[in-house]
N, C-alpha and C positions, 0 to 999 in steps of 0.2 A: 572270470573273463577268459576267453580262449584267444589264441594267437590269430593273426591275419591269415597265415598259411593254413592253419587247421580249419578256420572258418571257410576259406575258399575251397578247400578239399571237400568239406562236407556239403557245401552248396552244389558243387559240380557232380558229386557222387550220385545224386538223385535225378540227374538230367539225362535225357536220351535225345538223339538227333531227330529233327523233324523229317517228314517224308519227302519224297522227290516230286517235282513238277517239271513239265517240259515248257521251255520258253524259246522264243525266236532268238537266234544268235544276236540280232541287233539289240536285244534287251538283256543280254547275259552279262554285260560288264559288271564286275564287282560281286557277282553271285558265286556261291560255293558249288563246285561241280559235284554231282551226285553219282556219276558213272563215268568210267574211262571214255576218252575220246579216241576212236580208232579211225585212221585215215581211210577214206573211201576211194582215193585216187593216189597216184604217185606224183611227186613233185621233184624235178620237172616230169611231165608225163612222157617225155621222150628225150633223146639226146638233143640238146639245143646249143646254139651258138652263144658264147659269153661276150662276143664283140661284134662290131660291124666288120665285115670282111668277106672272105671267099672260102667255101668248103672245097677241099681237094685232098689228094693223096700226098702225104709228107715226103714219100720217097721219090716222087717225080722230080725231074730236072727239066730245065728249059721252059719255054713259054707254054701256057695253058690256054685252051679255048673255053671261053665263058659260054656255057650252054643254056643258061637261064638264071632266074633269080627267084628267091623265096622270101618275101617279107613275112614278118611274124603273123601267124594266122593263115598263111597260104603255103603249105608245104610243096616242095618240088616233087613232081610225080615220077620222075625218072631216077636214074642211077648215075653216079659220078664214076667215070672210068679213068684210065691212065691218060694224062695229058689234058684233062678237063677240069673245070671249076664251075661252081655255082655261087652267084652273089647272094650273101646272107646279111641279116641284120641281127642285132642283139635280140635274143628270144626266138629266132627262127629255128625250126626243126632242121637238124643236120640230115641231108639226104643220104640214102643208102650208098655205100661205096666209099664215101669220104671218111677220112680218119683224123682230120685236123682242120683248124681254121687259120688262114693267113690274114692278119688284120690289115685293114685297108691302107694304113700308113706305111706298111712294108711292101706295098704292091704298086705297080705302074700298069695302067690299062689304056690300051688304044683300040677303040672299037670293041671287038670280041676277043682280042688278044690280051692275055694277062701275063705280065712278067713279075715273078715273085723275087723281090730283092733280098729278103731274109726269110728263109724257109722255116716253117714251124716244126716243132717236134710232134711225133705221133700223139694224138690226144690233146694237144695244146688248144686252149680256148674253147673247149667243149665241156659243157655241164652235162654229166651223165644222167640218164633216166633214174629217178629215185635218189639222186645225190642228196637231196634235203630229207625226204622221207619216202617210203614205199607204201603202196596200198596194203592195209592190214597192220601197219605199225601202230602201237599205242602212242598217242601224241601227248596227252595230258592225263594224269591219273586222278581219280576221284579224291576230293578233299582240297583241291587247289582253289584259291580265290582268283577268279578270272580277271586278268589285267587286259588292257588294250592289246598288249603283245600276244596274249593267249587268244584273244578274239581274232586277230589276224591269222594266227596259225590254224585255228579251227576253220576259218573261212577257206583257207588254202587247202584244207583237207576235204572240202566239198561237203561240209556238215552244216545244214541250215538251222537245225533245232538241237538243243542241248538239254540234258536232264540236270537240274540244279536242286539244291535243298530249298524247301519252302521257307520263306522268311518267317522266323519265329514271331508270333503275335504276343506282344508284351503289353498288358494292361497296366496303366499307371493311375494310381488312386492317391490323390492328395487329401489329407484330412485336417479338419480344424474349423471352428466357428469363426476364427479371425481372418481367414484368407479368402481371396477372390481371384479368379482367373483374370489375366490381362484384358482390360476393356469392360469387365463387368463392374457393377456397383460395388464399392468397397464398404464393408460394414463399419459401423462406428467402432473405433478402436482397432480396426483391422489393417491388413497389409495386402499387397499384391503378391500372389504366389508365383515364384519363378521356377519352382522345382519341376512341375509337370512338363513344362516346355523344354527346359534344359535336359531333362531325362529323355523326353521323346526325341530330341535332336541327337542325343548320344546313342539311343537305340537305333535310329536310322543310320548313323555313321558306322555302327557295328554290324549292320546287315539285317536288323530286325524291322518289324512293322509295329509301331507304337499305336496304342489306343488310349487316349486321354479320357478318363472317366470324369463325370461331374464330381465336384468337391463333395466329400462326405462330412456332414456336421459332426460335432462331438457328442454323438449318442450311438449306442450299440446297434440299434435298428438300422440307422443310416449307413453305418460302416458295413454291417453284414449284408444289407441289400446291395450296396455297391460292389462289394467283393464277389458276391454270388453271380453278379452280371458278367463277371470275367471268367466264368467256369470253362468256356470253350477256348480260352486263350492258352498259350504255352507257358506263360509265367505271369504272376501278379506281383507288381511292385507297389508298395505303399510308401508314403512319405509322411512323417509326423506321427504322433500317437504311439511311438515305440519306446518312449522313455518311462519314467516312474512317477510322473505327475498324476494328480487326481483326474485329469482329463485325457490322459494317454490311454486310450481305450481299445486300440487295435487288437492287441493280443487277447484280451478278455472277450471282445465282441466276436472274434473269429473262433475262439475256443468253443463258444456256445454253438457254433456251426460245424464243429468237428475238426477244427484245425489241430494238427499234431505239431507241437513246438519242438524244434530241434535244438536251437540255441538262441540266446539273447544276451547281448553285451560281448564286445571284443576289446582287446587291449590295443586300442588305436585312438589317435587324436589327429584331427577331429573325426568323429564317427563312432563313438563308443556304443550307443544304443542301436546296434544292428541286429535284426531279428530274421530268423530263417525257420521255415516249417512247411507243412503241406496241408492244403485244404482239400481233402479228398485226393484226387489225382493232380491237382493244380499246385505246382511249387510256388512258394511265397517268399519274397525278399522284402523285409521291412526296413526302410532306410530312415535315418533321422530327419527331423523337420528343418533344421538349420541348413540353408542352401549349400554352403561349402561342404559341410559334412556329408550331405546327401550326394553331392556330385563326386567327391573323392571316393566315397563308398561305391558309387556306380562304376568308376574307373577300375577299382580294385576287384569288385565282385560281380557287378552286372555285366560288364564287358566280357569277362571270361565265361559267364553263364550263357550269354548269347552265342558266343563262339562254340561252346559245347553243344548247344541246341542245333548249331549248323554243322555238326560233325567234326569240328576242329578240337584240338587238345584243350583249349581254354587255359593256356599258360598264364602265369603272373606276368605283368608288364616287366620288360627288361630294363634295369637302370643303366645309366652311363656315369662315368667319372667326371667330376668337375672340381674346381677350386672355389671355395666359399670366400666371399669378399668382406665378411663381417664376423666378429666373434659370435660363437654359439654357446649357450649355457649347457650344463649337463642335463641329461634327460631323465625322466622318471620311468615308471614301469610300463608306460604305454608307448607303442611305436608312433613316433611323431612324423607329420608331413607338413613341412614348411613351404608355403607358396613362395616362388622366386621367379625373377626374370633371369634370362641367360644371355651372355654375350661372349664373344671370342676376343681374348686378350691379344696383344701385339705378338706374343710368342706362340700364338695358335692354341693356347689352352682354353678350354671352355670354363667360363666363370659363372658362378651362381650368386645372384644378388638377392638375399632374402628380403621379403616385404617387412616393412617396419612394424606393421600390425598384422596379427595372424587370427583375428576374430573370425569364428566360423559363420558369421552372418554376412561377411563383407564380400559380396559377389563381384564388385568392381575390382578388388584386389585379385580375385581368382581369374577374372576375365583378362587382365593384363599380364598375368603370369604365364611363363612358358613351361613351367614344370613345378615339381615339388622336391624339396630336399628331404631325403630319408634319414630319420634319426632313430636307430634301434633302441629298444628298452635299455635304460641305464647307460646310454652312450656318454662318454666323458666330454667335458667342455672342450671346445675347439677354438683355436685362434684364427683370425683372418689369414687366408692363404692355405689352410689345411684342405686335404682332399675329402670330398663327400660324394655320395651317390645320389643321383637325381633321376626321377622319372620325367621324361620329356613328353608333356602333354601335346606340344606342337608336333612332335614326330608321329604321335598316335592319331593326329587329326582331331584331337579332342580339346 
């Protein structure tokens, strides 16, 4: 068995980023930027007023004559000279000749005569051209995951189309005579398969495009035919059939089709029977059949793999510190992942409440968990109140 870190490294090593595609800015939220965004305009495009008030010369004394007004979008066509002022509003272009803005609260106006009760400093209340950014500035560099804030900035830069990484196409193949997709007839002695839909949702959450393949029966021809239908995808994920039982046929079926096996089995609980290889140019990730095992392996290995395909580093999820609320026994040679709920104690400390049962088939326990407690190989027994590291599934949106 190899370690989790080694397995992740070997999976990521064989992946290359997808190509770029151009999408409308309105469709770019959450996508990975494939090329730098360069401003096409300056912001502000000219010196503009930051307040409602009057554009004038700060050095003037005495009353000013109001010679016009310039609402936002209607610049004043003339020039402000000594003893003159122009009525402005927030966002109005500052007319030539003026060097400051007197806010309206500091002024008294009678007809066209303006008395400034508190003179502004030169430059006061003026937003200079390009104060936010100038035309030609690099706004956002390639590799950023575009947030709503990024979208607003790109819009302000007058960029209607952006180059983003193509969503990686991830084929998901569930195997087994005993399983049926939700809503399909359940075979005698069978169960409903949750893996394909859970994994598809995770793929979407990570920025990929899932393709759920029909369930493959427990025979080599069915598995090979289904896998070969995914040749044009960026990654093939199988669930089930990766262990050592007589009907665990994925490895042998795909070996007959030329799959090169990289590794099989990792020192992890749940999730020991993890398989990785290549079927020609198609990377393969074989997940266990137990739903909790499959899902946690997806968090630890499939999520970073999708990120690598998107041109991101594909780092391991970052744990946070918490205080465990129950005693934990010592651990064996496999890295353990204990499902837990999280709460904040009165002293502000994050507390991890481990689930009473950790069976790898219990999806309900996983669904109500906020994270998993990390127990390294050969970790010593811990008493309630001890510090543990936790992966927050809720923070990852998973």
